[in-house]
C-alpha positions, 0 to 999 in steps of 0.5 A, a space after each residue: 382901352 381905359 383902365 380905372 384905378 381906385 385909391 383910398 386912405 384914412 384922414 383922422 382928426 386929432 385936434 379935439 382939445 376936450 370940447 370938440 367943435 363947441 367954438 371955432 377957437 376951441 379945437 385944433 386943426 390937427 389931423 393925420 393921413 394914415 395908410 396901412 404899411 406907410 408912415 403916418 403924415 401929420 397935418 394941420 391947416 395953414 397957419 393963416 387958418 388957425 393951423 400948426 406951422 410945424 405940420 403939412 397942410 392940404 395946400 402943401 400936399 396939393 403942391 407936392 402931388 403936382 410936383 411928384 406926379 410931374 417928376 415921375 412922368 418926366 423920369 419915365 419919359 427920360 428913360 424912354 428917350 435915352 436921357 440919363 437924369 442923375 438928379 431932380 429937384 423941384 420947388 413948386 409955387 402955387 397961388 390960392 385965392 381966398 374969396 369973401 365967403 371963406 372958400 377959395 381955389 388955386 389959380 395956378 401952380 408953377 413948377 421949377 424943376 432943376 434936372 442934372 443930366 450926364 451929357 450936354 447933348 441931352 439938354 434940349 430933349 430933356 427940357 422938351 420932355 417937361 411939356 409931355 410930362 405935363 400933358 400926361 400928369 394925372 394930377 395936372 389933368 385933374 386941375 381947373 388951371 394949367 400947371 406951368 413949368 420953368 425947368 433948368 437943365 444942367 450937365 453933371 460936373 458943370 
């Protein structure tokens, strides 16, 4: 049986410098992501789109969502399969194409998870579970492109 889940939060523009959007250069792209009982996330657009490079942009948050969802599924699968993960780090990379009309879209994302397990005998299965995690990831399943991954698995202390 399918289950439906609903998500909500607030995105608030904080970049009005006094004259609103009276001109393209008259306002900041700053905004906040707000959810009750959670830390506020300060955001902007990418610096190439007149944004603040000290704040997260939507493209970075998109990468973080893909990476985080993959990791959570992966850890779940490892726990279910007797793979003991001690450490997990990912540095995802995405490619966005900007079109002549100003719109654009991601054409691909590559995940680079580095996983540390407790025993050498776990490495093969640990690497295979990335495939299943990718198939189950809610965010990856919502993309119009295939999310790829190049995992590295190592043994603790080696």
